N, C-alpha and C positions, 0 to 999 in steps of 0.2 A: 362758368357754371359751378355752383357749389355742389358738394357731395349730396346726392339724392335728387338733384335737378337735372334737366335735360334740355338741349337745343335740338328740336326736331325739324327736319327738312323734308318737304314733299312737293310733288307737282312741277319739277323743273326750275328749282331755285338755284341761282348762281350768286354766291356771296364773294365779293371782291377781297382786297387785302385788308380785311379786318382781323386784328389780333384776337385770339380766343384763349382763355384759360379754363382748363377742364380738371375736375377732381371726381373720382369715384365711378361707379357703375350706372349712374342715372336712376330713373324711376324703375323700381322692381327689377333692377339688373338688366335693362334693355338698352343701356348705352347712354353716356353723358352727351355724346353727339350721336344722333340717330337719323338714318335715312329711312323714312317711312315708306315712300313710294316714288316712283319716277326716277329720272336721272338728275341728280343734284351735285353741285360742286362747292367746295370751300377752298378759297385761294389764300387766306390768311394764315400767319404763323400761329401754331397751336402750342401752348405751353401746358405741360402736365404738372399739377400741384400735388398729386398723389397717384397711386395706381389707378388707371383709367381704362374704361371700356368705350369702344366706338362700334356701333352696329349699323349694318345696312340690312333692313328687313326684306326689301325687294328693290329691284332696279339697281342703279349704279351710283355709288357715291365716289366722287373724285376729290382727293385732297392734294393740292399742289403747293401748299405752303410747308415750311419745315415743321417738324414735331420735336420739341425739346423738353427738358425737364430732367436734370441730372438724377440718376439712380431710380427713376420712375418706370414702373412696368406698364406696358401697353397691351391690351387685349383687343383684337379686332374680330368681330363675329357677325352672325346673322346669316339668313338665307339669300340675301342679295350679294352684290359684288362691290368691292372697295378697291380703288386704284390709288396708290400713295406714290406720287412722283416727287414730293419734297423729301429732304433728308430727315431720317429718324436719328436724332442725336441726343439720345438719353443716356449717355456714357454707359454705365454698367446695367442699365435697365433691360428688362426682357421684352420679347415680342411673342405673344401667344395668339394663335389662329384657332378659332372654333366656329361652329355653325357650318351649314352646308354650302355657303357661297364661296366665291374665289376672291382672294386678296392678291393683287398684283403690286409688286415692289419694283420701281424703276429709278429710285433716287439713289444718290451716293450716301448710303447709310453709314453711320459711324458708331452706332451702339455696339457694346461688346458682350452684353448679356446673352443668355440662351435664346434660341428661336424654337418655339414648340408648336407643332401642328397637331391639334387634338381632333379636328374633323375638317371636312371641306378641302379646299385646294389652296396652297400657297405657291404663287407663280413668281419666279425670279426673272424679271424682264431684261436684265442687264447684268454684266459682270460686277461682282463686288457688293450686291445689294444686301447681302446677309451680313456684312462686315467681316473683317479679316480674322477676328478672334472669336466670333460667335459660334457656339455649338448649335447643331440643329437636331432636334428630337422629334420623331414622328410617332404619334400615338396610334392607337387602334382605330384607324379611319375607315375600316371596311365593315 
């Protein structure tokens, strides 16, 4: 997906091991990968070519492939929930959580950039999911 474009999932879609390259915030900053409704999953490897936003507007978005892209920042937001079980391996890239939904991390993440929670819930579902050198910043979520 080029910057300004989006792949939108809705209605119970399961995408297998298809590689996906993402760049940017998508259409009107609603996500380059966007879960519109329902429970959808993407199992392929995701490569970030620039700072990228992934949104889940409602329902559940499950990402089980790894997310890579050295030094690239990832924002996950929306009112829905996102489960990331693949490794986030963006080296010094950051992870930012915004929107009212919950992001659950369960992969062996290796990114070392800061983890920032601006709103909603970030759930660490296993030991080490925030990376060993990542700082965690919690904004005014209340």
